[in-house]
N, C-alpha and C positions, 0 to 999 in steps of 0.2 A: 500953859500948857502952849500957848501961843508964844510965848520967849523961846520955851524949847525947842518948838518946833523950826524959829528963828536959826538959833543955835544948830539945831542939826543939819536946816540947809546951809548956811554960812559953813559949819565942817565942811560938807560935800564940797561946796562950790572952791575950799583950799586945798580938799584932795584932790581934785580933777585939774586944778589950776597949776598943783604941785606936776601932776601926770604932763600937760602939755607943755611945761617948759624945763622937763628933763631932757638936756640932752642924750642921756646915755638912752633912756627909754624907747625917746624919739628915733636914734640911731636904729636901734634892734628894730624897732615895731617898722620901720623904713627898708633894713636888711630882710624883714621875712614878707614884704612886699616883694621885693627884687625878685627874692626865690621864688614864689608866687606864682609871678608872670615868667620868668624863666623858664618855670617847669612848662608852663603853657604853651610861649611859642618853641618850644622844643618837640612840641606834639604836632605845631600847625593850628592850632585851635583857631579860629576864626573871631569866635565871642566866648569871653570867660569872666568869670566874677571874681575879685579879690578884696579883704579888708583895707578898707581907709583908715591908715592910722589915726589918734590921737594927735590934734595939732597941726598935721600935713595938710598943704593946701595945694595948687596947681603947680608950685615947682616941683615940689616934693615929689607928686606924683609922677611928673615930665621924666625927673630927674632917676627915677626907681625902674621906669622903664626903658628909661637911653643906658642905663648900668646892663639891665637885664640885656637887650638885644647885643652891648660890646661883649658881654660872656662869651659870646660862641660865634665863630665867622661864618657859619653855615647860617645862622641865625641874621647876621647881620646884612649878611649878603640879599636875604630872600624877605624881610621884613620891610614895605615899602612906606607903608602908613600908618598911620593907628588914632584912633581920637577915645574919651570914655566918658560916659558920665558916672555922676552919683546922686546918691539917696540916703541921707543919714549916717552912718557908716561903711556902705555898701560900695563898691565900684563895682563899675559895669566896662570891661573891655573889647574895640570891634578894630580888629587888625585884618589889613591886607598884605596876602602875598606873593612874588614873582615866581614864576616857574619855576620848580626843583630840579634841579639837574644833577648826574654824579660826579662833575668834571672839580679836578680839585681846586682846591681855594690859596692863595698864595699871597701873600706881602709885598709891595713893590716900597721899597723909600722913594723912589721915583720914576719918570716916565723911560728914562735908563734902563735901569732898571726892568721895565713891565716890556721891554723892546726885548730882551733878552729871554723873560720870561716867554713870551709869545715864539719869537724861536727856536727856541727848545721845544715846545707846545708842538711847532710844529714839524720840525726835524724828527719826531721822535713819535709821527703821525697822530697823533692824541686829536679825540673829536672837538676840545676848548679847555678853556681856562677860566677860571673868578681871580680876578686882581684886586687885592684891596691895597687902595693910593692915596696916601694925603696929599693934595694938591691948591696950599693956600693962593695962590695967582687967579685960582677958578672961582674962589669968594661965592664958593655954594652954587654955580652956573653951573648946571647938567650940559647946557649946550656948550659951552665952554671944554668943558673934559671930554664930551664925547669929540668934537675938534681932534682934542691931543691924541683920543684914544684909536680915532679911526687914523692921525697920522702914521703913530707909530705899528699899527699894522702892514698898511703899506710899504713901510721901513723895514717889515720883517718878512714880507713878499720881495722885496728888490734887493735887498741886503743883507737877507739873511745865512748862515752858516752852510744850511745846505741847501741848494738852489734847485736841485731834485724834488724835494719833497716839497717846495714854495711851488713850484710849477706844475704841482698833480694836485694843485688844490681847485677846487672847483667853485668852491665859495666861502666866504666868510663873513660874518656877523658879526655886528658887539653893540651890546645896550648897556647904557649907562646910569646907575642911578645912585643918588646919595644918600650917603648913609646915615640914617636916625639917630640926630643928637650931635652929627659932627660938620660943621659949616666946610671944613675942607676935607674931609672925607668919603670918596666915592668906591663903589663898585664896579669893574669895568670886566663884564662877561664876555667872551668869545666863543662861536660857536664856530668850529670848522668843518668843510666837506670836502671827500678827496676824488679825483677820478680812477685815483686805484684803490686797491685794499691793499693792506699792511701786508696780506699775503702775496699781490702779485709784485708789491714793490721790493719785497724776498725774490721772487722769482727772476725779476729783471738784474739784481745785484748777482745774483747765483748764472744768470746768464753771462752778464757782465764779463764776470770772476772764469769762466770756464773760454768763453772766448778769448781771456786776454790771453790764457795757456795755451790753446789751439793756433794762435798767430805768434807767438813768441816774443811778446812785447818785451816781456823782460830783456833779452836783451841785446834790444836796441836802444839805441840815441831817442832823447824824447822828442825829436824831429821827423825821426823813423815814425817814432810809434804814432804821430799827427796824422801822418800820410795812410799809415795803415788802416788807422782806426778810421777814418774818411773812405777808404775805398772799400774797408770791411760793409760797412753801415750802406752806402749805397750800393753793394751788390747785393746786398740781403733784403732793400727796402723799395718799393716806387710811391711816387709821390699820389697822395688821394686825391682826386679834383673835387671830387663830392663832399667830405671832407665834413658829414654833417653827423658821425656818431662820434660817441666816447672817445669808443677804441682809435678812434681816428688821431687822439690827440696825448694818447699814452705810450710811451716805448712797451708796454704790458702787449697793448693793440698789435702795435707796431710787427714783434718780435712775432706774436700769435696770429695775425694774419697776413704780414708781409707788407702794409700799407699804411700810410700816416700822413699826416701833414707840418708844416716845421717844427711845431712844437712836438710833437712824438720823433723828429728825426734829433731834435737836440737834445732833448731827456735822455734817448737811447744812446748817442755820443760823449753825453755827460757822464753817464753810469760807465762809460767802457775810459774813459780818460781819468776816472777816478781809483778803475781796478786795475790802470798802466800806473797806477800813482804819480800819477799828474794834477796841478794844482789847476783846477777849470773854474769857470761860470759860466750862465747862461745869460742872455744879453735880447733884452725884447726892444720893437723899435717900428720902422718900417720899413719895407723895402720897396723900390721905386724901379716899375720900368722904364727905363732911359726911350727908348721907341714912339713910347703909347704916351709919357708922363703918368699914369695912373701908378697908385699906391695901392698899398694893404698891409695890414698889419703884418709883422712878421717877427721872426724867433730865430736864436742865431747860439754858438758858443762864442768864449775868449777863453784862451788856454797859454798856461807862461811857458813859454819857453827861452830859454837862454836870459832871465831875469827879465825880458822883455813879456806884456801880455800882447798877443797876436788872435785875430778875430778869425775864425771858420766859417763857411756857410756850408754846412753840410750838406743842405736840402736844395740849394740851387747849383752846388756841385754835381748832384745827384741829375737837377734837370738839366744840365748843360753837359751831362751824359761824360765824358773822359777830360776835359779838358778843365775841371778844377780852377776856375779862375776865380773860388772864394778861400783859398787854403794860407794862413798863416799870414794876413794882412795887418797893417797897422790902423792906426784908427783912421789917419789922413786917408790912407788906399780904401777901405771899407765904406767912407763916407760919400765914394762917388756916385752910390747908387743906396746907402743905407744912413734912416736916419737914427739916432737914437741919442739919448739925456745923457751928455756928459758929465753934467753935476753929479748924477747915479751912477752910471756904468763910466769907471776911469778905473786907472790903476792903483791908486788906494782907496779907495772899496773894496777892488777885488783883493788888497793884498788883506786889508783887515778882516773882511770874512773869511777869508782862508786862514789868517790866526788865531779867528775865534772858533773856526771848527776843531783846530790842532789842539787849544786848550781845551775841548773838550775831552779829548780823549785821555791828553796827559794827566786832566786834572780829573779823573774818574775812580770811584772809591766803589770798591763790592766786597760786601758781607755775606758770611752764612751761617744761618743759625745754628748755634752747638761748634763752630767753627774756631779756633781762637789764631786764625790769619786772616789779611786782609788781603788786596791786590788794590795798588794807587797808581793810576795811570802804567799799568799792565806790571807792574814790581810787586812781591810779596814782601809783608812786611808784618810782624806779630803784632794781634790787635792792643796786647797791653803787656808790654815786653815782661818774662819770667812769671806771669801771673796766672796765665793760662785763661783771660775773663774771655768770654764770646756773646755776644749780641743774645737775646733772649725774645720770647714772647711773652704778654701777657696780657691777659683780657682782650686776645687778638689783637694788641696792635704790638710792634717792635722797639724792644730799647734796646739802644747801644750806648757803649763804653762813651760820650761825647767827647771825651780828653782827643780820644785816636783820632774820632772826624774831624775835630775844629783843627787842632794842631797838623794835619795834613792838607789843611787848604790854605793854612797861615791865618787861622784865628787864634783866641786866646780864651782861657776858662777858668776862672778864679772861685776860689771856694769861703765862705766866708762861717765858720764852723758855729758861731752864737746864734746865727737864726739859722742855720742849717738850709743856706741858699747859695745855687749855683747861679753865675753870672757867665755871660757867654756874649763875648765881642767879635764883632765880624763882618770885615766889609760896610760898616755905617751902620750896623747893628748892633741893638744890646738887649739881651731877655735876660730876664731873672727868673730863676724856678724855685721853688722850696721842697722839699723832699716829703713828702706824703701829701701835699699841695695839690690839688687841681686846677690852681690859678696861676696864669704864667705872662708878668707881664713883657709888651715887646715894645719897645723904645716909649715907655712911658702909660703904655694901652693895655687895660688888662685882658684875657683871656683863657677861657676854660679850657681845660684837656678834656681827653677820653679816658685818659689813665695816667693819673702821677709818677712824678719822677723817683726813683727806687735806689737803695744804695745795695747793692749786690758783689762779694768779694769782695769787699772796701771798695770799691768802685761805684761811682755816681749813673745809674741807668738812666737813662730818658728818652722819651717818645719822639726818635726821628722822625718822622713824618710832620709832625706840627712843626719841630725846630725848623727842619730844611726849608719847608713851606714860606715858611712862617722869614726867611730870607731868600728867596728866591730861589732856592735850590732844587734840580728833580729828583725825587726818591720816587722809584719802581722796584716793584716788587715780584719776583718768579716763583710762582708756590711749586711747580714743579722742579727748583732747585733747591729752594729753600734759602734765595739767596737778598739780597736791597742790593740795589744801586744808586749812588750819591753820585748825581752830577750838577759840582757847584756852576757850571757857567750859565 
């Protein structure tokens, strides 16, 4: 009897040992743990339990949690810390989350790409953006990543493609967090506030377009346009010496109240220059009263005329009444009583910003649900020549024939039939997707999709928002027209 018990105990031990050492069984149990964690994280649960796989230790549990975090970029952004305790075969997790927001989540290959994303966010008057970026040089140091994050948003304000939107910003904040399980991965979360609403800015653009027509700017030379716009702004505005209200700093406030400070003058003049078809920028610096030696923060415009960038200070032209001493001055001339950072405000940076603004318009792709045609840079093309393929909505997500989009912006799409796999290459990004599979691989990292790719009309249909945002593109949905707009820049 005793021998029988010993044999039974030994047999049990052998069975357990076989279970512990079976790679397939352990992998399946770890996958089950990952799925359990992923489900809890998607519900933002702060405390939850799970089963500990046989043979799994601290490394396996940490790896399962990190995989669960990495499945979804929203989870990746919000999970900031976790710990767990174990008792026998049971695990108890404790998770801390960052504040949730509705801003889009995007992937940036480097900080230059992050700059372009922030620039587009500001120029689109959006409230914020979350950017996932890999920065091996930071070596997991959040402070180092924070310094670079601040540097690029300052650059986006001073050198952004649309200075009007940059200078109606009333505030911009950035928080940086390290991605769980990825020492070189960081999430940069930006929030923006503006002195004008999007509707007020649209009103200013409409006002400027009508003023351009009323002034007959279309028939004038560039120099005549600048003189006419300077005179027009001076005729409808007066300087606000109190300057203590938000409206005193906006073009909208100047239009509706007739008064404002240098920021309002510069913004309104910029809107008019843009409506007149002129390349223009806004310059910030210091204005100096040469008689008293006093100085204060100041803002004015730069306009490209005859291939040269010249300065126009409409504010001081208005203060000096009809003398217009600050009209189309060179850098040397304006520097007599204006100080500005020539490393930021120079012809090269001005030309680069204007080029980025032009690229945003020329590369823009617009598609409509159920419509076999799309526009690229304002020109109309068939989405899928001769086949009638159209964008569709599946599970509240827009799916597009991805080849049409990627080839329009210079990317490529490859199909591996044996794996039902689509590979997208664009501007340093490599994305693998599998038909009817909700996992996408971006530059070697796995993310979970809301809706998997599918095949319709013998064409691969891809969830466009995820793909474009993973490649740093802007995606905008207009429910009124059922249009989706993709901005590669």
